[in-house]
Backbone bond lengths (Angstrom), bond angles and torsions (degrees), N, CA, C in turn:
res aa  C-N    CA-C-N  psi(-1)  N-CA   C-N-CA  omega(-1)  CA-C   N-CA-C  phi
1 M - - - 1.451 - - 1.530 109.44 -
2 E 1.293 116.66 131.26 1.462 122.30 -177.92 1.530 110.58 -77.75
3 S 1.330 115.91 138.67 1.462 121.14 178.95 1.521 110.12 -71.24
4 K 1.320 116.04 141.79 1.469 122.11 177.39 1.529 111.55 -90.34
5 F 1.324 115.58 -1.05 1.457 119.63 -178.57 1.522 110.23 -95.20
6 K 1.313 115.69 130.43 1.459 121.62 179.77 1.526 109.49 -75.13
7 K 1.317 116.96 132.86 1.461 122.22 177.01 1.528 108.81 -81.19
8 M 1.328 115.63 140.64 1.458 120.55 177.47 1.517 109.09 -129.28
9 S 1.291 116.67 162.05 1.453 121.81 174.51 1.528 108.01 -66.25
10 L 1.325 116.92 139.82 1.461 120.94 -179.14 1.525 113.08 -114.23
11 E 1.311 116.96 -14.29 1.457 120.96 -173.70 1.526 112.04 -71.47
12 E 1.334 114.31 136.26 1.458 121.65 174.36 1.523 107.85 -105.73
13 K 1.313 117.12 137.73 1.464 122.57 -177.95 1.522 109.84 -99.02
14 T 1.330 116.06 127.00 1.461 121.23 177.83 1.521 110.23 -77.70
15 V 1.326 116.34 126.58 1.464 122.41 176.19 1.527 108.99 -89.87
16 D 1.341 116.22 -50.53 1.456 121.69 175.55 1.517 108.87 -156.82
17 S 1.322 114.60 161.90 1.465 121.41 -176.36 1.525 108.81 -135.66
18 T 1.343 116.28 133.52 1.464 121.45 -179.34 1.525 109.42 -125.25
19 L 1.336 115.98 127.90 1.453 121.49 173.58 1.531 107.50 -76.79
20 V 1.323 117.17 115.43 1.461 122.65 -176.61 1.529 111.21 -92.17
21 Y 1.337 116.25 -37.97 1.467 121.07 -178.81 1.521 107.80 -144.71
22 D 1.334 116.57 131.91 1.460 122.22 -178.53 1.521 109.01 -121.33
23 G 1.335 116.57 88.68 1.454 121.51 -177.87 1.511 112.91 -95.50
24 N 1.329 116.00 -175.56 1.464 121.34 177.60 1.523 111.61 -69.71
25 L 1.312 116.89 -39.79 1.464 122.37 -177.15 1.518 112.35 -105.73
26 L 1.329 116.21 -42.41 1.461 121.40 -173.51 1.524 111.90 -113.90
27 H 1.327 114.14 144.61 1.455 121.30 178.43 1.532 106.17 -130.23
28 L 1.332 116.25 109.30 1.463 122.34 -174.15 1.526 110.33 -93.05
29 Y 1.340 114.69 127.92 1.461 121.91 179.77 1.523 110.53 -117.56
30 K 1.338 114.36 151.44 1.457 122.45 173.94 1.525 106.23 -127.27
31 D 1.327 115.95 112.13 1.465 121.24 -176.67 1.519 111.09 -111.80
32 N 1.325 115.98 138.92 1.454 121.43 168.52 1.523 106.67 -91.29
33 V 1.331 116.10 129.47 1.462 121.05 -176.88 1.524 110.05 -131.53
34 I 1.314 114.03 164.37 1.457 121.38 170.08 1.521 106.24 -110.77
35 L 1.323 116.06 121.67 1.463 122.07 -179.38 1.528 110.48 -72.46
36 P 1.322 117.76 163.14 1.463 120.58 178.35 1.541 113.39 -56.23
37 N 1.337 116.97 -26.04 1.464 120.67 179.12 1.531 112.45 -83.84
38 G 1.371 116.17 2.67 1.457 121.02 177.05 1.516 114.87 91.06
39 K 1.314 117.94 -4.48 1.467 121.01 -177.62 1.527 111.21 -88.43
40 P 1.340 116.71 145.51 1.472 119.75 176.27 1.527 110.67 -74.96
41 Y 1.331 115.38 151.21 1.460 120.55 179.92 1.528 107.79 -154.94
42 V 1.325 116.72 160.96 1.465 122.05 176.73 1.531 108.41 -111.63
43 R 1.323 115.85 128.78 1.466 122.32 175.47 1.522 109.09 -113.31
44 E 1.324 116.37 129.18 1.468 122.35 174.00 1.519 106.95 -110.92
45 Y 1.337 115.77 132.46 1.458 118.57 -179.66 1.525 110.41 -153.41
46 I 1.300 114.78 164.53 1.457 122.68 -177.16 1.519 109.00 -111.57
47 K 1.339 116.28 129.39 1.465 120.40 170.14 1.525 106.82 -89.76
48 H 1.321 114.95 131.69 1.455 121.90 -174.56 1.525 109.16 -135.89
49 K 1.314 116.88 147.78 1.467 120.96 178.82 1.533 110.82 -65.45
50 V 1.317 115.36 154.46 1.462 122.34 174.55 1.530 108.14 -68.99
51 A 1.327 116.21 147.28 1.463 121.18 -179.10 1.529 110.48 -135.41
52 V 1.324 115.10 169.52 1.463 123.24 176.13 1.523 108.66 -131.36
53 A 1.323 116.19 155.85 1.464 121.82 175.45 1.524 107.49 -148.51
54 V 1.333 115.93 154.87 1.466 118.66 -173.99 1.525 112.40 -143.05
55 V 1.323 114.82 134.53 1.464 122.10 166.70 1.523 104.95 -91.79
56 A 1.322 116.63 108.17 1.464 122.27 -178.57 1.523 108.21 -104.67
57 M 1.350 116.36 116.10 1.465 121.62 -174.06 1.527 111.48 -115.24
58 D 1.336 116.06 133.14 1.457 120.25 177.00 1.534 110.27 -84.77
59 D 1.323 116.15 -178.87 1.468 121.71 -176.60 1.529 113.42 -69.93
60 H 1.330 117.36 -8.63 1.470 121.56 -179.19 1.533 112.11 -103.97
61 G 1.329 117.27 8.43 1.464 120.57 179.28 1.513 113.91 80.95
62 R 1.336 116.43 14.11 1.466 120.41 176.96 1.526 108.77 -94.34
63 I 1.334 115.65 144.46 1.464 119.41 178.47 1.521 110.65 -116.57
64 V 1.313 114.03 156.28 1.468 121.52 179.98 1.523 108.16 -76.95
65 I 1.321 115.29 123.23 1.464 121.59 175.61 1.528 107.93 -122.90
66 E 1.316 114.77 131.50 1.459 120.93 177.31 1.523 109.32 -102.30
67 R 1.318 114.89 144.10 1.469 120.90 168.41 1.520 105.52 -110.21
68 Q 1.337 114.35 123.93 1.456 120.21 -175.28 1.524 108.92 -141.68
69 Y 1.324 115.81 135.72 1.461 120.47 177.91 1.517 108.69 -70.85
70 R 1.326 116.29 129.42 1.460 121.49 178.76 1.523 108.37 -114.74
71 Y 1.326 114.65 106.56 1.462 121.29 -172.61 1.525 114.24 -54.08
72 P 1.329 120.69 -45.01 1.474 118.69 -177.73 1.533 113.56 -56.63
73 F 1.336 117.49 -28.38 1.461 121.32 -179.78 1.524 112.50 -103.76
74 H 1.326 116.94 -4.61 1.466 123.87 178.94 1.527 112.18 52.33
75 T 1.316 115.18 44.41 1.464 120.82 176.36 1.524 108.84 -158.54
76 D 1.335 115.42 165.38 1.452 118.32 174.94 1.535 108.65 -89.87
77 L 1.329 114.72 144.72 1.451 121.51 -178.97 1.515 110.25 -123.65
78 M 1.331 115.63 153.94 1.456 122.03 174.94 1.520 108.08 -92.62
79 E 1.346 115.47 128.98 1.460 121.30 -175.85 1.522 110.16 -146.66
80 I 1.336 115.41 161.99 1.456 119.98 168.97 1.533 107.90 -83.45
81 P 1.335 118.10 159.53 1.463 120.30 177.31 1.528 110.96 -59.82
82 A 1.322 116.19 138.13 1.465 121.28 -177.24 1.519 109.94 -161.08
83 G 1.326 115.11 162.25 1.452 119.26 175.70 1.510 112.03 179.41
84 K 1.318 115.20 167.40 1.454 122.45 -179.14 1.529 110.71 -79.53
85 L 1.319 115.10 155.42 1.453 119.98 170.89 1.519 108.22 -64.15
86 D 1.328 117.34 142.46 1.466 121.23 -179.43 1.522 112.53 -74.20
87 F 1.330 116.53 -27.77 1.459 120.87 176.89 1.522 107.66 -148.89
88 E 1.329 116.81 161.32 1.460 122.99 -168.35 1.525 114.16 -54.66
89 N 1.312 118.68 -42.22 1.464 121.44 -175.70 1.525 113.64 -102.20
90 E 1.321 117.59 18.59 1.460 119.58 177.63 1.528 108.76 -61.26
91 E 1.318 117.39 134.71 1.464 121.20 178.62 1.526 109.19 -66.75
92 L 1.315 115.75 139.45 1.467 120.55 -177.13 1.523 112.04 -58.89
93 L 1.324 117.68 -43.95 1.460 120.74 -179.49 1.525 110.95 -63.33
94 A 1.320 117.15 -42.25 1.470 120.60 177.33 1.519 110.29 -62.29
95 A 1.335 116.62 -40.14 1.469 120.78 -179.02 1.520 111.73 -66.57
96 V 1.325 117.54 -43.31 1.466 119.14 -178.12 1.531 110.76 -69.83
97 K 1.313 117.93 -36.28 1.476 120.78 175.54 1.524 109.86 -62.55
98 R 1.338 115.87 -44.57 1.469 120.98 -179.39 1.521 111.15 -63.18
99 E 1.338 116.62 -47.45 1.464 120.18 -178.78 1.528 111.53 -62.18
100 L 1.318 117.68 -43.35 1.470 120.71 179.27 1.527 110.48 -60.10
101 M 1.317 116.74 -45.06 1.471 120.75 -179.86 1.526 111.09 -68.28
102 E 1.327 117.77 -46.27 1.460 120.54 -177.19 1.525 111.77 -61.84
103 E 1.327 117.11 -44.38 1.464 120.36 -173.74 1.522 113.64 -83.17
104 T 1.338 117.41 -28.18 1.471 119.39 -172.19 1.516 114.83 -124.26
105 G 1.334 118.19 -18.62 1.451 120.76 -173.47 1.522 112.12 78.39
106 I 1.322 117.48 12.80 1.461 122.66 -177.12 1.524 109.42 -106.01
107 S 1.343 114.94 138.25 1.459 120.35 170.24 1.526 107.27 -116.12
108 A 1.316 115.87 159.65 1.463 120.72 -178.22 1.518 109.52 -129.08
109 G 1.316 115.86 142.85 1.458 121.12 178.73 1.512 113.11 -84.46
110 R 1.327 116.43 -17.92 1.462 120.45 -176.93 1.527 110.41 -140.77
111 F 1.324 115.68 130.37 1.462 122.34 175.78 1.524 108.43 -125.27
112 E 1.318 115.93 140.57 1.453 121.37 174.71 1.527 108.06 -129.32
113 Y 1.321 115.16 128.83 1.467 120.37 177.97 1.526 108.33 -73.29
114 L 1.337 116.32 132.78 1.462 121.01 179.42 1.522 111.51 -97.29
115 C 1.341 116.90 -62.88 1.463 120.11 -175.96 1.523 109.94 -177.19
116 P 1.342 116.31 164.56 1.464 119.47 169.35 1.528 108.63 -81.58
117 F 1.313 116.33 151.07 1.464 121.94 -179.40 1.519 107.84 -133.33
118 Y 1.334 117.31 125.88 1.460 123.07 177.73 1.525 107.88 -103.70
119 P 1.344 118.77 97.51 1.467 120.40 -172.62 1.530 115.22 -67.00
120 V 1.328 117.85 -32.03 1.468 120.30 -178.80 1.525 108.96 -143.68
121 C 1.328 116.52 67.19 1.465 121.39 -170.96 1.525 113.96 -66.72
122 A 1.309 118.63 -15.79 1.468 120.51 -179.86 1.523 112.60 -74.52
123 Y 1.354 117.38 -23.68 1.470 118.00 -176.57 1.524 114.56 -147.74
124 S 1.333 117.64 19.69 1.456 119.01 177.85 1.519 110.72 -150.14
125 T 1.339 116.03 148.44 1.460 121.42 176.11 1.525 112.09 -88.27
126 E 1.321 117.58 4.46 1.461 120.62 -176.66 1.530 111.72 -58.95
127 V 1.336 114.88 132.75 1.459 123.03 173.06 1.521 106.87 -128.33
128 I 1.331 116.39 129.74 1.460 121.61 175.44 1.524 106.89 -114.01
129 H 1.319 116.31 122.12 1.457 120.78 178.86 1.529 108.36 -90.47
130 L 1.324 115.97 122.01 1.461 122.44 -173.62 1.525 111.41 -95.97
131 F 1.338 114.98 137.77 1.463 122.28 -179.29 1.530 110.40 -129.23
132 F 1.333 114.80 160.59 1.461 123.86 172.69 1.523 106.34 -121.53
133 A 1.334 117.68 127.88 1.463 122.23 -178.01 1.523 110.49 -123.78
134 T 1.327 115.26 139.92 1.468 121.90 176.93 1.530 108.59 -137.38
135 D 1.330 115.37 -177.57 1.459 121.92 -178.18 1.525 109.08 58.85
136 L 1.336 114.71 58.11 1.463 121.72 -173.18 1.521 112.70 -81.54
137 T 1.320 115.09 144.72 1.462 123.27 172.63 1.525 106.49 -123.69
138 F 1.331 115.62 128.93 1.464 121.17 -174.18 1.520 111.11 -103.09
139 S 1.335 114.88 140.45 1.464 121.59 172.52 1.518 107.47 -145.98
140 D 1.310 116.83 171.04 1.466 119.19 177.44 1.531 110.59 -102.86
141 K 1.331 115.90 17.96 1.465 121.93 179.70 1.526 109.30 -88.17
142 R 1.334 116.27 101.13 1.460 121.99 177.41 1.520 108.88 -117.83
143 D 1.319 116.24 156.65 1.458 121.39 179.88 1.534 108.17 -140.62
144 L 1.329 114.97 70.63 1.464 120.36 -175.99 1.520 111.57 -68.74
145 D 1.338 115.35 146.10 1.462 120.78 173.24 1.525 108.72 -65.68
146 V 1.324 116.86 161.00 1.452 122.43 -176.57 1.533 112.20 -58.80
147 D 1.325 117.41 -29.63 1.467 120.79 -178.06 1.525 113.34 -97.27
148 E 1.339 118.23 11.01 1.465 121.43 -177.21 1.530 112.07 -107.15
149 S 1.320 115.67 132.17 1.466 124.29 168.36 1.522 104.48 -132.43
150 I 1.338 116.06 111.30 1.464 120.48 -170.52 1.520 110.45 -131.72
151 N 1.327 116.39 129.01 1.460 122.46 169.57 1.522 108.36 -100.04
152 I 1.327 116.26 142.03 1.461 122.46 -175.46 1.529 109.96 -112.80
153 E 1.336 115.21 138.33 1.461 121.76 174.36 1.521 108.37 -134.41
154 M 1.331 116.40 151.33 1.463 122.35 170.64 1.521 105.87 -109.25
155 I 1.339 116.56 118.59 1.464 121.65 -175.89 1.524 108.61 -128.68
156 D 1.324 116.54 135.99 1.459 121.34 178.28 1.529 109.38 -55.39
157 I 1.328 115.83 135.01 1.462 119.60 -176.73 1.526 111.81 -59.03
158 K 1.341 117.80 -32.31 1.474 120.37 177.33 1.521 110.23 -60.00
159 D 1.326 116.45 -41.60 1.461 120.79 179.91 1.532 111.62 -69.50
160 V 1.338 116.37 -37.20 1.465 120.02 178.19 1.530 110.07 -65.52
161 V 1.332 116.78 -42.02 1.469 120.45 177.18 1.525 109.80 -59.87
162 Q 1.332 117.38 -43.74 1.465 120.13 178.94 1.529 111.44 -63.96
163 M 1.341 116.58 -38.70 1.466 120.08 176.94 1.527 110.76 -62.16
164 I 1.329 116.54 -38.31 1.472 120.21 176.57 1.518 109.30 -63.00
165 Y 1.332 117.65 -48.72 1.465 122.07 179.88 1.533 111.48 -61.12
166 D 1.327 116.34 -32.75 1.465 121.20 -179.18 1.534 113.04 -83.83
167 G 1.328 117.87 -0.41 1.461 121.43 179.02 1.513 114.16 78.99
168 K 1.332 118.42 16.72 1.461 121.46 -178.61 1.526 113.03 -88.80
169 I 1.337 117.36 -11.51 1.462 122.03 176.74 1.527 107.17 -125.43
170 P 1.344 116.75 90.56 1.462 119.71 -176.89 1.534 114.68 -82.19
171 D 1.325 118.30 -8.34 1.460 121.15 -177.91 1.534 110.29 -66.13
172 A 1.333 116.30 121.73 1.463 121.99 -172.48 1.523 113.69 -65.92
173 K 1.339 118.44 -41.71 1.468 119.76 -178.66 1.523 110.26 -64.95
174 T 1.338 115.93 -37.18 1.459 120.12 178.61 1.522 110.36 -67.15
175 Q 1.310 117.32 -44.49 1.465 120.65 177.39 1.525 110.72 -57.98
176 C 1.313 116.35 -50.96 1.460 121.01 -176.78 1.526 111.42 -61.15
177 A 1.319 117.13 -50.02 1.460 121.03 -175.58 1.523 111.88 -67.34
178 V 1.321 117.51 -44.86 1.469 120.64 -178.59 1.523 110.40 -65.23
179 L 1.330 117.47 -45.16 1.468 119.46 179.99 1.524 111.21 -67.58
180 H 1.323 117.40 -31.21 1.469 121.44 175.03 1.528 109.47 -63.34
181 V 1.321 116.86 -50.39 1.467 120.87 179.47 1.526 110.27 -62.76
182 W 1.327 116.27 -43.83 1.471 121.15 -179.34 1.527 111.02 -57.90
183 S 1.316 116.93 -47.47 1.468 119.82 -175.64 1.525 112.49 -76.74
184 R 1.321 117.11 -27.95 1.466 120.07 -174.62 1.525 113.91 -93.09
185 F 1.330 117.48 -34.01 1.458 119.92 -171.57 1.529 115.34 -116.80
186 C 1.306 118.42 -17.74 1.455 120.47 -175.32 1.528 109.92 -102.60
187 R 1.321 116.79 147.24 1.465 121.29 -176.47 1.516 110.83 -116.85
188 K 1.306 116.13 125.23 1.470 124.09 173.02 1.520 112.74 45.27
189 G 1.320 115.89 41.21 1.460 120.53 175.60 1.508 114.53 70.66
190 E 1.330 117.81 20.67 1.470 120.20 -177.31 1.513 113.91 -103.36
191 G 1.321 117.95 12.80 1.458 119.95 -179.09 1.512 111.01 78.89
192 R 1.297 117.25 -159.49 1.484 123.15 -175.35 1.496 111.09 -67.19
């Protein structure tokens, strides 16, 4: 069936780009662009480092959940382990293994790439690459960054999914990754 919607050009052309703020984590740009309709417009956006995140599940269908204080919201949030690449060309698999070990002391024997996730595509270049990890080995060897204070819990994925549905886990990367794993790998609410 043929679409009744007319296709239009979507590309915006950059005229010039100005770095407005150059921070440790965020780099704010203000670009003058030409819209597809030919009109000039100003786009403000943040350049952000690439990151990884992982749903790490044990043999009992429990996943690693971190509780971490998030300053912008002045509260602690429940999240899956995640972090930025340490350097521009760091391999994604190496980064996710490192982040899981540093934040939780857990290593995994098996990793599966899920998908890229754009948490705020309207105003940021941030991309978080989502993974699923199994065959976990636990240790108490953690190497938290200077700005990290993280409590770790193992929670059945069924309960985490319900917490997402109940609005108790507002973190978008956690919602996306957990629901991805739930729908793709778990059967009738029975875990892995």
